[in-house]
mmCIF file of the protein (N, C-alpha, C, O) and its ligand, coordinates in Angstrom:
data_MODEL
# 
_entry.id   MODEL 
# 
loop_
_entity.id 
_entity.type 
_entity.pdbx_number_of_molecules 
1 polymer     1 
2 non-polymer 1 
# 
_entity_poly.entity_id                      1 
_entity_poly.type                           'polypeptide(L)' 
_entity_poly.nstd_linkage                   no 
_entity_poly.nstd_monomer                   no 
_entity_poly.pdbx_seq_one_letter_code       MKVTCLECQNEFDIEKGIGTGDTIECPFCGIELEYKGKDKSGKVKLEIIEEEK 
_entity_poly.pdbx_seq_one_letter_code_can   MKVTCLECQNEFDIEKGIGTGDTIECPFCGIELEYKGKDKSGKVKLEIIEEEK 
_entity_poly.pdbx_strand_id                 A 
# 
loop_
_entity_poly_seq.entity_id 
_entity_poly_seq.num 
_entity_poly_seq.mon_id 
_entity_poly_seq.hetero 
1 1  MET n 
1 2  LYS n 
1 3  VAL n 
1 4  THR n 
1 5  CYS n 
1 6  LEU n 
1 7  GLU n 
1 8  CYS n 
1 9  GLN n 
1 10 ASN n 
1 11 GLU n 
1 12 PHE n 
1 13 ASP n 
1 14 ILE n 
1 15 GLU n 
1 16 LYS n 
1 17 GLY n 
1 18 ILE n 
1 19 GLY n 
1 20 THR n 
1 21 GLY n 
1 22 ASP n 
1 23 THR n 
1 24 ILE n 
1 25 GLU n 
1 26 CYS n 
1 27 PRO n 
1 28 PHE n 
1 29 CYS n 
1 30 GLY n 
1 31 ILE n 
1 32 GLU n 
1 33 LEU n 
1 34 GLU n 
1 35 TYR n 
1 36 LYS n 
1 37 GLY n 
1 38 LYS n 
1 39 ASP n 
1 40 LYS n 
1 41 SER n 
1 42 GLY n 
1 43 LYS n 
1 44 VAL n 
1 45 LYS n 
1 46 LEU n 
1 47 GLU n 
1 48 ILE n 
1 49 ILE n 
1 50 GLU n 
1 51 GLU n 
1 52 GLU n 
1 53 LYS n 
# 
loop_
_struct_asym.id 
_struct_asym.entity_id 
A 1 
B 2 
# 
loop_
_chem_comp.id 
_chem_comp.type 
_chem_comp.mon_nstd_flag 
ASN 'L-peptide linking' y 
ASP 'L-peptide linking' y 
CYS 'L-peptide linking' y 
GLN 'L-peptide linking' y 
GLU 'L-peptide linking' y 
GLY 'peptide linking'   y 
ILE 'L-peptide linking' y 
LEU 'L-peptide linking' y 
LYS 'L-peptide linking' y 
MET 'L-peptide linking' y 
PHE 'L-peptide linking' y 
PRO 'L-peptide linking' y 
SER 'L-peptide linking' y 
THR 'L-peptide linking' y 
TYR 'L-peptide linking' y 
VAL 'L-peptide linking' y 
ZN  non-polymer         . 
# 
_pdbx_entity_nonpoly.entity_id   2 
_pdbx_entity_nonpoly.name        ? 
_pdbx_entity_nonpoly.comp_id     ZN 
# 
_pdbx_nonpoly_scheme.asym_id         B 
_pdbx_nonpoly_scheme.entity_id       2 
_pdbx_nonpoly_scheme.mon_id          ZN 
_pdbx_nonpoly_scheme.ndb_seq_num     1 
_pdbx_nonpoly_scheme.pdb_seq_num     101 
_pdbx_nonpoly_scheme.auth_seq_num    101 
_pdbx_nonpoly_scheme.pdb_mon_id      ZN 
_pdbx_nonpoly_scheme.auth_mon_id     ZN 
_pdbx_nonpoly_scheme.pdb_strand_id   A 
_pdbx_nonpoly_scheme.pdb_ins_code    . 
# 
loop_
_atom_site.group_PDB 
_atom_site.id 
_atom_site.type_symbol 
_atom_site.label_atom_id 
_atom_site.label_alt_id 
_atom_site.label_comp_id 
_atom_site.label_asym_id 
_atom_site.label_entity_id 
_atom_site.label_seq_id 
_atom_site.pdbx_PDB_ins_code 
_atom_site.Cartn_x 
_atom_site.Cartn_y 
_atom_site.Cartn_z 
_atom_site.occupancy 
_atom_site.B_iso_or_equiv 
_atom_site.pdbx_formal_charge 
_atom_site.auth_seq_id 
_atom_site.auth_comp_id 
_atom_site.auth_asym_id 
_atom_site.auth_atom_id 
_atom_site.pdbx_PDB_model_num 
ATOM   1   N  N  . MET A 1 1  ? 2.265  -8.208  3.345   1.00 0.00 ? 1   MET A N  1 
ATOM   2   C  CA . MET A 1 1  ? 2.064  -7.097  2.377   1.00 0.00 ? 1   MET A CA 1 
ATOM   3   C  C  . MET A 1 1  ? 1.562  -7.710  0.872   1.00 0.00 ? 1   MET A C  1 
ATOM   4   O  O  . MET A 1 1  ? 2.148  -8.608  0.268   1.00 0.00 ? 1   MET A O  1 
ATOM   5   N  N  . LYS A 1 2  ? 0.467  -7.083  0.462   1.00 0.00 ? 2   LYS A N  1 
ATOM   6   C  CA . LYS A 1 2  ? -0.158 -7.647  -0.691  1.00 0.00 ? 2   LYS A CA 1 
ATOM   7   C  C  . LYS A 1 2  ? 0.117  -6.767  -1.815  1.00 0.00 ? 2   LYS A C  1 
ATOM   8   O  O  . LYS A 1 2  ? 0.099  -5.542  -1.691  1.00 0.00 ? 2   LYS A O  1 
ATOM   9   N  N  . VAL A 1 3  ? 0.373  -7.368  -2.917  1.00 0.00 ? 3   VAL A N  1 
ATOM   10  C  CA . VAL A 1 3  ? 0.705  -6.751  -4.213  1.00 0.00 ? 3   VAL A CA 1 
ATOM   11  C  C  . VAL A 1 3  ? -0.060 -7.385  -5.316  1.00 0.00 ? 3   VAL A C  1 
ATOM   12  O  O  . VAL A 1 3  ? -0.422 -8.561  -5.340  1.00 0.00 ? 3   VAL A O  1 
ATOM   13  N  N  . THR A 1 4  ? -0.267 -6.490  -6.218  1.00 0.00 ? 4   THR A N  1 
ATOM   14  C  CA . THR A 1 4  ? -1.075 -7.086  -7.568  1.00 0.00 ? 4   THR A CA 1 
ATOM   15  C  C  . THR A 1 4  ? -0.034 -7.016  -8.704  1.00 0.00 ? 4   THR A C  1 
ATOM   16  O  O  . THR A 1 4  ? 0.628  -6.037  -9.047  1.00 0.00 ? 4   THR A O  1 
ATOM   17  N  N  . CYS A 1 5  ? -0.031 -8.326  -9.238  1.00 0.00 ? 5   CYS A N  1 
ATOM   18  C  CA . CYS A 1 5  ? 0.844  -8.532  -10.401 1.00 0.00 ? 5   CYS A CA 1 
ATOM   19  C  C  . CYS A 1 5  ? 0.485  -7.615  -11.404 1.00 0.00 ? 5   CYS A C  1 
ATOM   20  O  O  . CYS A 1 5  ? -0.713 -7.435  -11.627 1.00 0.00 ? 5   CYS A O  1 
ATOM   21  N  N  . LEU A 1 6  ? 1.448  -6.931  -12.122 1.00 0.00 ? 6   LEU A N  1 
ATOM   22  C  CA . LEU A 1 6  ? 1.051  -6.036  -13.324 1.00 0.00 ? 6   LEU A CA 1 
ATOM   23  C  C  . LEU A 1 6  ? 0.847  -6.994  -14.569 1.00 0.00 ? 6   LEU A C  1 
ATOM   24  O  O  . LEU A 1 6  ? 0.343  -6.487  -15.571 1.00 0.00 ? 6   LEU A O  1 
ATOM   25  N  N  . GLU A 1 7  ? 1.156  -8.190  -14.592 1.00 0.00 ? 7   GLU A N  1 
ATOM   26  C  CA . GLU A 1 7  ? 1.146  -9.073  -15.823 1.00 0.00 ? 7   GLU A CA 1 
ATOM   27  C  C  . GLU A 1 7  ? -0.376 -9.668  -15.789 1.00 0.00 ? 7   GLU A C  1 
ATOM   28  O  O  . GLU A 1 7  ? -1.215 -9.400  -16.650 1.00 0.00 ? 7   GLU A O  1 
ATOM   29  N  N  . CYS A 1 8  ? -0.616 -10.559 -14.610 1.00 0.00 ? 8   CYS A N  1 
ATOM   30  C  CA . CYS A 1 8  ? -1.652 -11.410 -14.535 1.00 0.00 ? 8   CYS A CA 1 
ATOM   31  C  C  . CYS A 1 8  ? -2.671 -10.922 -13.660 1.00 0.00 ? 8   CYS A C  1 
ATOM   32  O  O  . CYS A 1 8  ? -3.735 -11.538 -13.592 1.00 0.00 ? 8   CYS A O  1 
ATOM   33  N  N  . GLN A 1 9  ? -2.439 -9.688  -12.848 1.00 0.00 ? 9   GLN A N  1 
ATOM   34  C  CA . GLN A 1 9  ? -3.270 -9.255  -12.090 1.00 0.00 ? 9   GLN A CA 1 
ATOM   35  C  C  . GLN A 1 9  ? -3.729 -10.030 -10.814 1.00 0.00 ? 9   GLN A C  1 
ATOM   36  O  O  . GLN A 1 9  ? -4.590 -9.542  -10.081 1.00 0.00 ? 9   GLN A O  1 
ATOM   37  N  N  . ASN A 1 10 ? -3.193 -11.152 -10.571 1.00 0.00 ? 10  ASN A N  1 
ATOM   38  C  CA . ASN A 1 10 ? -3.445 -11.734 -9.325  1.00 0.00 ? 10  ASN A CA 1 
ATOM   39  C  C  . ASN A 1 10 ? -2.605 -11.230 -8.144  1.00 0.00 ? 10  ASN A C  1 
ATOM   40  O  O  . ASN A 1 10 ? -1.437 -10.868 -8.281  1.00 0.00 ? 10  ASN A O  1 
ATOM   41  N  N  . GLU A 1 11 ? -3.319 -11.226 -6.879  1.00 0.00 ? 11  GLU A N  1 
ATOM   42  C  CA . GLU A 1 11 ? -2.669 -10.717 -5.760  1.00 0.00 ? 11  GLU A CA 1 
ATOM   43  C  C  . GLU A 1 11 ? -1.734 -11.681 -5.042  1.00 0.00 ? 11  GLU A C  1 
ATOM   44  O  O  . GLU A 1 11 ? -2.026 -12.876 -5.007  1.00 0.00 ? 11  GLU A O  1 
ATOM   45  N  N  . PHE A 1 12 ? -0.840 -11.311 -4.580  1.00 0.00 ? 12  PHE A N  1 
ATOM   46  C  CA . PHE A 1 12 ? 0.228  -12.192 -3.831  1.00 0.00 ? 12  PHE A CA 1 
ATOM   47  C  C  . PHE A 1 12 ? 0.927  -11.493 -2.709  1.00 0.00 ? 12  PHE A C  1 
ATOM   48  O  O  . PHE A 1 12 ? 1.157  -10.287 -2.797  1.00 0.00 ? 12  PHE A O  1 
ATOM   49  N  N  . ASP A 1 13 ? 1.293  -12.224 -1.607  1.00 0.00 ? 13  ASP A N  1 
ATOM   50  C  CA . ASP A 1 13 ? 2.092  -11.562 -0.487  1.00 0.00 ? 13  ASP A CA 1 
ATOM   51  C  C  . ASP A 1 13 ? 3.512  -11.453 -0.708  1.00 0.00 ? 13  ASP A C  1 
ATOM   52  O  O  . ASP A 1 13 ? 4.155  -12.397 -1.168  1.00 0.00 ? 13  ASP A O  1 
ATOM   53  N  N  . ILE A 1 14 ? 4.091  -10.215 -0.367  1.00 0.00 ? 14  ILE A N  1 
ATOM   54  C  CA . ILE A 1 14 ? 5.597  -10.160 -0.472  1.00 0.00 ? 14  ILE A CA 1 
ATOM   55  C  C  . ILE A 1 14 ? 6.016  -9.919  0.961   1.00 0.00 ? 14  ILE A C  1 
ATOM   56  O  O  . ILE A 1 14 ? 5.188  -9.551  1.794   1.00 0.00 ? 14  ILE A O  1 
ATOM   57  N  N  . GLU A 1 15 ? 7.283  -10.120 1.263   1.00 0.00 ? 15  GLU A N  1 
ATOM   58  C  CA . GLU A 1 15 ? 7.874  -10.057 2.576   1.00 0.00 ? 15  GLU A CA 1 
ATOM   59  C  C  . GLU A 1 15 ? 7.908  -8.573  3.007   1.00 0.00 ? 15  GLU A C  1 
ATOM   60  O  O  . GLU A 1 15 ? 8.051  -7.738  2.114   1.00 0.00 ? 15  GLU A O  1 
ATOM   61  N  N  . LYS A 1 16 ? 7.793  -8.168  4.276   1.00 0.00 ? 16  LYS A N  1 
ATOM   62  C  CA . LYS A 1 16 ? 7.732  -6.996  4.743   1.00 0.00 ? 16  LYS A CA 1 
ATOM   63  C  C  . LYS A 1 16 ? 9.088  -6.181  4.635   1.00 0.00 ? 16  LYS A C  1 
ATOM   64  O  O  . LYS A 1 16 ? 9.213  -4.972  4.439   1.00 0.00 ? 16  LYS A O  1 
ATOM   65  N  N  . GLY A 1 17 ? 9.977  -7.047  4.794   1.00 0.00 ? 17  GLY A N  1 
ATOM   66  C  CA . GLY A 1 17 ? 11.348 -6.496  4.846   1.00 0.00 ? 17  GLY A CA 1 
ATOM   67  C  C  . GLY A 1 17 ? 11.963 -6.106  3.513   1.00 0.00 ? 17  GLY A C  1 
ATOM   68  O  O  . GLY A 1 17 ? 13.111 -5.669  3.429   1.00 0.00 ? 17  GLY A O  1 
ATOM   69  N  N  . ILE A 1 18 ? 11.105 -6.294  2.409   1.00 0.00 ? 18  ILE A N  1 
ATOM   70  C  CA . ILE A 1 18 ? 11.560 -5.900  1.041   1.00 0.00 ? 18  ILE A CA 1 
ATOM   71  C  C  . ILE A 1 18 ? 11.768 -4.380  0.910   1.00 0.00 ? 18  ILE A C  1 
ATOM   72  O  O  . ILE A 1 18 ? 11.025 -3.533  1.407   1.00 0.00 ? 18  ILE A O  1 
ATOM   73  N  N  . GLY A 1 19 ? 13.006 -4.114  0.091   1.00 0.00 ? 19  GLY A N  1 
ATOM   74  C  CA . GLY A 1 19 ? 13.435 -2.879  -0.027  1.00 0.00 ? 19  GLY A CA 1 
ATOM   75  C  C  . GLY A 1 19 ? 13.372 -2.388  -1.552  1.00 0.00 ? 19  GLY A C  1 
ATOM   76  O  O  . GLY A 1 19 ? 13.290 -3.190  -2.482  1.00 0.00 ? 19  GLY A O  1 
ATOM   77  N  N  . THR A 1 20 ? 13.413 -1.129  -1.709  1.00 0.00 ? 20  THR A N  1 
ATOM   78  C  CA . THR A 1 20 ? 13.324 -0.642  -3.048  1.00 0.00 ? 20  THR A CA 1 
ATOM   79  C  C  . THR A 1 20 ? 14.438 -1.183  -4.015  1.00 0.00 ? 20  THR A C  1 
ATOM   80  O  O  . THR A 1 20 ? 15.641 -1.152  -3.756  1.00 0.00 ? 20  THR A O  1 
ATOM   81  N  N  . GLY A 1 21 ? 13.907 -1.655  -5.102  1.00 0.00 ? 21  GLY A N  1 
ATOM   82  C  CA . GLY A 1 21 ? 15.058 -2.106  -6.047  1.00 0.00 ? 21  GLY A CA 1 
ATOM   83  C  C  . GLY A 1 21 ? 15.149 -3.695  -5.961  1.00 0.00 ? 21  GLY A C  1 
ATOM   84  O  O  . GLY A 1 21 ? 15.873 -4.320  -6.737  1.00 0.00 ? 21  GLY A O  1 
ATOM   85  N  N  . ASP A 1 22 ? 14.408 -4.296  -5.017  1.00 0.00 ? 22  ASP A N  1 
ATOM   86  C  CA . ASP A 1 22 ? 14.537 -5.649  -4.821  1.00 0.00 ? 22  ASP A CA 1 
ATOM   87  C  C  . ASP A 1 22 ? 13.597 -6.251  -5.973  1.00 0.00 ? 22  ASP A C  1 
ATOM   88  O  O  . ASP A 1 22 ? 12.625 -5.667  -6.450  1.00 0.00 ? 22  ASP A O  1 
ATOM   89  N  N  . THR A 1 23 ? 14.030 -7.432  -6.308  1.00 0.00 ? 23  THR A N  1 
ATOM   90  C  CA . THR A 1 23 ? 13.290 -8.281  -7.317  1.00 0.00 ? 23  THR A CA 1 
ATOM   91  C  C  . THR A 1 23 ? 12.197 -9.401  -6.686  1.00 0.00 ? 23  THR A C  1 
ATOM   92  O  O  . THR A 1 23 ? 12.532 -10.247 -5.856  1.00 0.00 ? 23  THR A O  1 
ATOM   93  N  N  . ILE A 1 24 ? 10.947 -9.271  -7.177  1.00 0.00 ? 24  ILE A N  1 
ATOM   94  C  CA . ILE A 1 24 ? 10.010 -10.096 -6.767  1.00 0.00 ? 24  ILE A CA 1 
ATOM   95  C  C  . ILE A 1 24 ? 9.517  -11.026 -7.985  1.00 0.00 ? 24  ILE A C  1 
ATOM   96  O  O  . ILE A 1 24 ? 9.288  -10.614 -9.123  1.00 0.00 ? 24  ILE A O  1 
ATOM   97  N  N  . GLU A 1 25 ? 9.395  -12.340 -7.545  1.00 0.00 ? 25  GLU A N  1 
ATOM   98  C  CA . GLU A 1 25 ? 8.847  -13.096 -8.846  1.00 0.00 ? 25  GLU A CA 1 
ATOM   99  C  C  . GLU A 1 25 ? 7.293  -13.469 -8.523  1.00 0.00 ? 25  GLU A C  1 
ATOM   100 O  O  . GLU A 1 25 ? 6.953  -13.868 -7.410  1.00 0.00 ? 25  GLU A O  1 
ATOM   101 N  N  . CYS A 1 26 ? 6.496  -13.322 -9.475  1.00 0.00 ? 26  CYS A N  1 
ATOM   102 C  CA . CYS A 1 26 ? 5.006  -13.598 -9.246  1.00 0.00 ? 26  CYS A CA 1 
ATOM   103 C  C  . CYS A 1 26 ? 4.913  -15.154 -9.229  1.00 0.00 ? 26  CYS A C  1 
ATOM   104 O  O  . CYS A 1 26 ? 5.373  -15.860 -10.126 1.00 0.00 ? 26  CYS A O  1 
ATOM   105 N  N  . PRO A 1 27 ? 4.229  -15.650 -8.044  1.00 0.00 ? 27  PRO A N  1 
ATOM   106 C  CA . PRO A 1 27 ? 4.009  -17.081 -7.937  1.00 0.00 ? 27  PRO A CA 1 
ATOM   107 C  C  . PRO A 1 27 ? 3.033  -17.648 -9.112  1.00 0.00 ? 27  PRO A C  1 
ATOM   108 O  O  . PRO A 1 27 ? 2.966  -18.841 -9.410  1.00 0.00 ? 27  PRO A O  1 
ATOM   109 N  N  . PHE A 1 28 ? 2.279  -16.596 -9.738  1.00 0.00 ? 28  PHE A N  1 
ATOM   110 C  CA . PHE A 1 28 ? 1.229  -17.286 -10.557 1.00 0.00 ? 28  PHE A CA 1 
ATOM   111 C  C  . PHE A 1 28 ? 1.756  -17.330 -12.041 1.00 0.00 ? 28  PHE A C  1 
ATOM   112 O  O  . PHE A 1 28 ? 1.584  -18.342 -12.719 1.00 0.00 ? 28  PHE A O  1 
ATOM   113 N  N  . CYS A 1 29 ? 2.372  -16.270 -12.513 1.00 0.00 ? 29  CYS A N  1 
ATOM   114 C  CA . CYS A 1 29 ? 2.848  -16.288 -14.020 1.00 0.00 ? 29  CYS A CA 1 
ATOM   115 C  C  . CYS A 1 29 ? 4.267  -16.259 -14.205 1.00 0.00 ? 29  CYS A C  1 
ATOM   116 O  O  . CYS A 1 29 ? 4.783  -16.429 -15.310 1.00 0.00 ? 29  CYS A O  1 
ATOM   117 N  N  . GLY A 1 30 ? 5.022  -16.014 -12.974 1.00 0.00 ? 30  GLY A N  1 
ATOM   118 C  CA . GLY A 1 30 ? 6.684  -16.190 -13.050 1.00 0.00 ? 30  GLY A CA 1 
ATOM   119 C  C  . GLY A 1 30 ? 7.262  -14.986 -13.509 1.00 0.00 ? 30  GLY A C  1 
ATOM   120 O  O  . GLY A 1 30 ? 8.478  -14.965 -13.698 1.00 0.00 ? 30  GLY A O  1 
ATOM   121 N  N  . ILE A 1 31 ? 6.476  -13.832 -13.747 1.00 0.00 ? 31  ILE A N  1 
ATOM   122 C  CA . ILE A 1 31 ? 7.211  -12.732 -14.255 1.00 0.00 ? 31  ILE A CA 1 
ATOM   123 C  C  . ILE A 1 31 ? 8.144  -12.161 -13.167 1.00 0.00 ? 31  ILE A C  1 
ATOM   124 O  O  . ILE A 1 31 ? 7.983  -12.387 -11.967 1.00 0.00 ? 31  ILE A O  1 
ATOM   125 N  N  . GLU A 1 32 ? 9.134  -11.402 -13.681 1.00 0.00 ? 32  GLU A N  1 
ATOM   126 C  CA . GLU A 1 32 ? 9.961  -10.689 -12.503 1.00 0.00 ? 32  GLU A CA 1 
ATOM   127 C  C  . GLU A 1 32 ? 9.469  -9.269  -12.455 1.00 0.00 ? 32  GLU A C  1 
ATOM   128 O  O  . GLU A 1 32 ? 9.236  -8.624  -13.476 1.00 0.00 ? 32  GLU A O  1 
ATOM   129 N  N  . LEU A 1 33 ? 9.300  -8.738  -11.065 1.00 0.00 ? 33  LEU A N  1 
ATOM   130 C  CA . LEU A 1 33 ? 8.840  -7.298  -10.962 1.00 0.00 ? 33  LEU A CA 1 
ATOM   131 C  C  . LEU A 1 33 ? 9.998  -6.734  -9.846  1.00 0.00 ? 33  LEU A C  1 
ATOM   132 O  O  . LEU A 1 33 ? 10.582 -7.327  -8.939  1.00 0.00 ? 33  LEU A O  1 
ATOM   133 N  N  . GLU A 1 34 ? 10.056 -5.551  -10.242 1.00 0.00 ? 34  GLU A N  1 
ATOM   134 C  CA . GLU A 1 34 ? 10.955 -4.684  -9.301  1.00 0.00 ? 34  GLU A CA 1 
ATOM   135 C  C  . GLU A 1 34 ? 10.219 -3.829  -8.312  1.00 0.00 ? 34  GLU A C  1 
ATOM   136 O  O  . GLU A 1 34 ? 9.388  -3.029  -8.743  1.00 0.00 ? 34  GLU A O  1 
ATOM   137 N  N  . TYR A 1 35 ? 10.445 -3.924  -7.048  1.00 0.00 ? 35  TYR A N  1 
ATOM   138 C  CA . TYR A 1 35 ? 9.725  -3.256  -6.150  1.00 0.00 ? 35  TYR A CA 1 
ATOM   139 C  C  . TYR A 1 35 ? 10.335 -1.724  -6.051  1.00 0.00 ? 35  TYR A C  1 
ATOM   140 O  O  . TYR A 1 35 ? 11.530 -1.502  -5.853  1.00 0.00 ? 35  TYR A O  1 
ATOM   141 N  N  . LYS A 1 36 ? 9.448  -0.823  -6.199  1.00 0.00 ? 36  LYS A N  1 
ATOM   142 C  CA . LYS A 1 36 ? 9.659  0.483   -6.475  1.00 0.00 ? 36  LYS A CA 1 
ATOM   143 C  C  . LYS A 1 36 ? 9.326  1.337   -5.335  1.00 0.00 ? 36  LYS A C  1 
ATOM   144 O  O  . LYS A 1 36 ? 9.322  2.562   -5.455  1.00 0.00 ? 36  LYS A O  1 
ATOM   145 N  N  . GLY A 1 37 ? 9.023  0.700   -4.139  1.00 0.00 ? 37  GLY A N  1 
ATOM   146 C  CA . GLY A 1 37 ? 8.672  1.633   -3.028  1.00 0.00 ? 37  GLY A CA 1 
ATOM   147 C  C  . GLY A 1 37 ? 7.093  1.896   -2.866  1.00 0.00 ? 37  GLY A C  1 
ATOM   148 O  O  . GLY A 1 37 ? 6.248  1.260   -3.497  1.00 0.00 ? 37  GLY A O  1 
ATOM   149 N  N  . LYS A 1 38 ? 6.840  2.779   -2.062  1.00 0.00 ? 38  LYS A N  1 
ATOM   150 C  CA . LYS A 1 38 ? 5.291  3.054   -2.027  1.00 0.00 ? 38  LYS A CA 1 
ATOM   151 C  C  . LYS A 1 38 ? 5.003  4.355   -2.471  1.00 0.00 ? 38  LYS A C  1 
ATOM   152 O  O  . LYS A 1 38 ? 5.914  5.182   -2.484  1.00 0.00 ? 38  LYS A O  1 
ATOM   153 N  N  . ASP A 1 39 ? 3.666  4.715   -2.903  1.00 0.00 ? 39  ASP A N  1 
ATOM   154 C  CA . ASP A 1 39 ? 3.491  5.997   -3.149  1.00 0.00 ? 39  ASP A CA 1 
ATOM   155 C  C  . ASP A 1 39 ? 2.667  6.655   -2.005  1.00 0.00 ? 39  ASP A C  1 
ATOM   156 O  O  . ASP A 1 39 ? 2.490  5.993   -0.983  1.00 0.00 ? 39  ASP A O  1 
ATOM   157 N  N  . LYS A 1 40 ? 2.129  7.964   -2.104  1.00 0.00 ? 40  LYS A N  1 
ATOM   158 C  CA . LYS A 1 40 ? 1.766  8.619   -1.017  1.00 0.00 ? 40  LYS A CA 1 
ATOM   159 C  C  . LYS A 1 40 ? 0.577  7.975   -0.180  1.00 0.00 ? 40  LYS A C  1 
ATOM   160 O  O  . LYS A 1 40 ? 0.455  8.164   1.031   1.00 0.00 ? 40  LYS A O  1 
ATOM   161 N  N  . SER A 1 41 ? -0.240 7.237   -0.901  1.00 0.00 ? 41  SER A N  1 
ATOM   162 C  CA . SER A 1 41 ? -1.521 6.491   -0.430  1.00 0.00 ? 41  SER A CA 1 
ATOM   163 C  C  . SER A 1 41 ? -0.987 5.307   0.320   1.00 0.00 ? 41  SER A C  1 
ATOM   164 O  O  . SER A 1 41 ? -1.746 4.762   1.121   1.00 0.00 ? 41  SER A O  1 
ATOM   165 N  N  . GLY A 1 42 ? 0.194  4.857   0.161   1.00 0.00 ? 42  GLY A N  1 
ATOM   166 C  CA . GLY A 1 42 ? 0.767  3.651   0.706   1.00 0.00 ? 42  GLY A CA 1 
ATOM   167 C  C  . GLY A 1 42 ? 0.626  2.434   -0.181  1.00 0.00 ? 42  GLY A C  1 
ATOM   168 O  O  . GLY A 1 42 ? 0.813  1.288   0.225   1.00 0.00 ? 42  GLY A O  1 
ATOM   169 N  N  . LYS A 1 43 ? 0.281  2.757   -1.433  1.00 0.00 ? 43  LYS A N  1 
ATOM   170 C  CA . LYS A 1 43 ? 0.200  1.600   -2.408  1.00 0.00 ? 43  LYS A CA 1 
ATOM   171 C  C  . LYS A 1 43 ? 1.560  1.236   -2.872  1.00 0.00 ? 43  LYS A C  1 
ATOM   172 O  O  . LYS A 1 43 ? 2.431  2.069   -3.123  1.00 0.00 ? 43  LYS A O  1 
ATOM   173 N  N  . VAL A 1 44 ? 1.705  -0.110  -2.980  1.00 0.00 ? 44  VAL A N  1 
ATOM   174 C  CA . VAL A 1 44 ? 3.091  -0.563  -3.607  1.00 0.00 ? 44  VAL A CA 1 
ATOM   175 C  C  . VAL A 1 44 ? 3.233  -0.362  -4.892  1.00 0.00 ? 44  VAL A C  1 
ATOM   176 O  O  . VAL A 1 44 ? 2.307  -0.761  -5.599  1.00 0.00 ? 44  VAL A O  1 
ATOM   177 N  N  . LYS A 1 45 ? 4.278  0.227   -5.482  1.00 0.00 ? 45  LYS A N  1 
ATOM   178 C  CA . LYS A 1 45 ? 4.650  0.347   -6.853  1.00 0.00 ? 45  LYS A CA 1 
ATOM   179 C  C  . LYS A 1 45 ? 5.630  -0.542  -7.258  1.00 0.00 ? 45  LYS A C  1 
ATOM   180 O  O  . LYS A 1 45 ? 6.679  -0.776  -6.658  1.00 0.00 ? 45  LYS A O  1 
ATOM   181 N  N  . LEU A 1 46 ? 5.153  -1.154  -8.566  1.00 0.00 ? 46  LEU A N  1 
ATOM   182 C  CA . LEU A 1 46 ? 5.984  -2.371  -9.039  1.00 0.00 ? 46  LEU A CA 1 
ATOM   183 C  C  . LEU A 1 46 ? 6.314  -1.928  -10.366 1.00 0.00 ? 46  LEU A C  1 
ATOM   184 O  O  . LEU A 1 46 ? 5.644  -1.039  -10.892 1.00 0.00 ? 46  LEU A O  1 
ATOM   185 N  N  . GLU A 1 47 ? 7.309  -2.478  -10.971 1.00 0.00 ? 47  GLU A N  1 
ATOM   186 C  CA . GLU A 1 47 ? 7.731  -2.368  -12.493 1.00 0.00 ? 47  GLU A CA 1 
ATOM   187 C  C  . GLU A 1 47 ? 8.164  -3.600  -12.934 1.00 0.00 ? 47  GLU A C  1 
ATOM   188 O  O  . GLU A 1 47 ? 8.955  -4.254  -12.254 1.00 0.00 ? 47  GLU A O  1 
ATOM   189 N  N  . ILE A 1 48 ? 7.663  -4.068  -14.189 1.00 0.00 ? 48  ILE A N  1 
ATOM   190 C  CA . ILE A 1 48 ? 7.901  -5.234  -14.829 1.00 0.00 ? 48  ILE A CA 1 
ATOM   191 C  C  . ILE A 1 48 ? 9.295  -5.143  -15.282 1.00 0.00 ? 48  ILE A C  1 
ATOM   192 O  O  . ILE A 1 48 ? 9.607  -4.166  -15.963 1.00 0.00 ? 48  ILE A O  1 
ATOM   193 N  N  . ILE A 1 49 ? 10.256 -6.116  -14.968 1.00 0.00 ? 49  ILE A N  1 
ATOM   194 C  CA . ILE A 1 49 ? 11.589 -6.197  -15.487 1.00 0.00 ? 49  ILE A CA 1 
ATOM   195 C  C  . ILE A 1 49 ? 11.584 -7.040  -16.801 1.00 0.00 ? 49  ILE A C  1 
ATOM   196 O  O  . ILE A 1 49 ? 11.241 -8.222  -16.800 1.00 0.00 ? 49  ILE A O  1 
ATOM   197 N  N  . GLU A 1 50 ? 11.955 -6.416  -17.849 1.00 0.00 ? 50  GLU A N  1 
ATOM   198 C  CA . GLU A 1 50 ? 12.020 -7.021  -19.068 1.00 0.00 ? 50  GLU A CA 1 
ATOM   199 C  C  . GLU A 1 50 ? 13.234 -7.854  -19.180 1.00 0.00 ? 50  GLU A C  1 
ATOM   200 O  O  . GLU A 1 50 ? 14.379 -7.454  -18.972 1.00 0.00 ? 50  GLU A O  1 
ATOM   201 N  N  . GLU A 1 51 ? 12.866 -9.106  -19.543 1.00 0.00 ? 51  GLU A N  1 
ATOM   202 C  CA . GLU A 1 51 ? 13.817 -10.139 -19.876 1.00 0.00 ? 51  GLU A CA 1 
ATOM   203 C  C  . GLU A 1 51 ? 14.785 -9.781  -21.028 1.00 0.00 ? 51  GLU A C  1 
ATOM   204 O  O  . GLU A 1 51 ? 14.260 -9.388  -22.069 1.00 0.00 ? 51  GLU A O  1 
ATOM   205 N  N  . GLU A 1 52 ? 15.907 -9.853  -20.982 1.00 0.00 ? 52  GLU A N  1 
ATOM   206 C  CA . GLU A 1 52 ? 16.907 -9.683  -21.991 1.00 0.00 ? 52  GLU A CA 1 
ATOM   207 C  C  . GLU A 1 52 ? 16.992 -10.892 -22.833 1.00 0.00 ? 52  GLU A C  1 
ATOM   208 O  O  . GLU A 1 52 ? 17.037 -12.042 -22.398 1.00 0.00 ? 52  GLU A O  1 
ATOM   209 N  N  . LYS A 1 53 ? 17.012 -10.505 -24.194 1.00 0.00 ? 53  LYS A N  1 
ATOM   210 C  CA . LYS A 1 53 ? 16.942 -11.807 -25.011 1.00 0.00 ? 53  LYS A CA 1 
ATOM   211 C  C  . LYS A 1 53 ? 17.979 -11.758 -25.780 1.00 0.00 ? 53  LYS A C  1 
ATOM   212 O  O  . LYS A 1 53 ? 18.207 -12.674 -26.569 1.00 0.00 ? 53  LYS A O  1 
HETATM 213 ZN ZN . ZN  B 2 .  ? 1.756  -12.587 -12.290 1.00 0.00 2 101 ZN  A ZN 1 
# 
């Protein structure tokens, strides 16, 4: 399952078994993204997880 990183716009594969709320790390820029499920068109929705400082 391909997703596009919200930060660096690179495409990468994620596991099919991923569930809503799971955390994905972009292999290109290392940012952490939360998997938010799919929209009606089947497009994967992601949200950037802000790092606490
Ligand atoms: Zn990225």
